C-alpha positions as CSV (number, residue, x, y, z in Angstrom):
1,X,115.5,109.6,52.4
2,X,114.1,106.1,52.0
3,X,110.4,105.5,51.1
4,X,108.8,102.8,53.2
5,X,105.9,101.7,50.9
6,X,104.1,99.8,53.7
7,X,103.7,103.0,55.6
8,X,102.1,104.9,52.7
9,X,98.3,105.2,53.2
10,X,97.3,107.5,50.4
11,X,98.8,108.6,47.1
12,X,97.7,111.0,44.4
13,X,97.5,109.5,40.9
14,X,98.4,111.5,37.8
15,X,98.0,110.8,34.1
16,X,100.5,113.0,32.5
17,X,100.1,116.3,34.3
18,X,96.5,115.8,35.2
19,X,95.5,114.7,38.7
20,X,93.1,111.9,38.0
21,X,92.4,110.5,41.5
22,X,93.8,108.9,44.6
23,X,94.8,105.4,45.7
24,X,94.1,104.6,49.4
25,X,95.3,101.6,51.3
26,X,92.5,100.0,53.3
27,X,92.4,97.3,56.0
28,X,91.3,94.8,53.3
29,X,93.2,96.0,50.2
30,X,93.0,99.3,48.3
31,X,90.6,101.7,46.8
32,X,91.0,104.0,43.8
33,X,88.6,106.9,43.2
34,X,88.7,109.3,40.3
35,X,89.0,113.0,41.4
36,X,85.7,115.0,40.9
37,X,87.4,117.6,38.7
38,X,88.8,114.8,36.4
39,X,85.3,113.2,36.2
40,X,83.8,116.5,35.1
41,X,85.9,116.7,31.9
42,X,87.1,113.1,31.1
43,X,84.7,112.0,28.4
44,X,86.9,109.8,26.2
45,X,86.9,106.0,26.4
46,X,90.7,106.2,26.8
47,X,90.6,108.8,29.7
48,X,90.8,106.1,32.4
49,X,94.0,105.1,34.0
50,X,93.6,101.6,32.6
51,X,91.3,99.9,30.1
52,X,89.8,97.8,33.0
53,X,89.2,101.0,35.0
54,X,87.1,103.4,32.9
55,X,86.2,106.8,34.3
56,X,83.3,106.5,36.8
57,X,82.2,108.2,40.0
58,X,82.1,104.9,42.0
59,X,85.4,103.8,43.6
60,X,87.3,100.7,42.5
61,X,88.1,98.3,45.3
62,X,90.7,95.6,45.4
63,X,90.5,93.1,48.3
64,X,93.6,91.1,49.4
65,X,96.3,92.7,47.2
66,X,97.7,95.1,49.7
67,X,101.4,95.9,49.2
């Protein structure tokens, strides 16, 4: 089975074994949002998936970089 990346619209994102959120392709780029259950117990500054994406309830949006 061959994965066709351009056809993927939504993927779950994990950090280790923890489900941390989802990445969704949009018409203009992509959006990442942390999962509510992860937000409720991720209190460390290093809990985010990247230093530039600390844990927060608002989605992160990227415009133009749509694989």
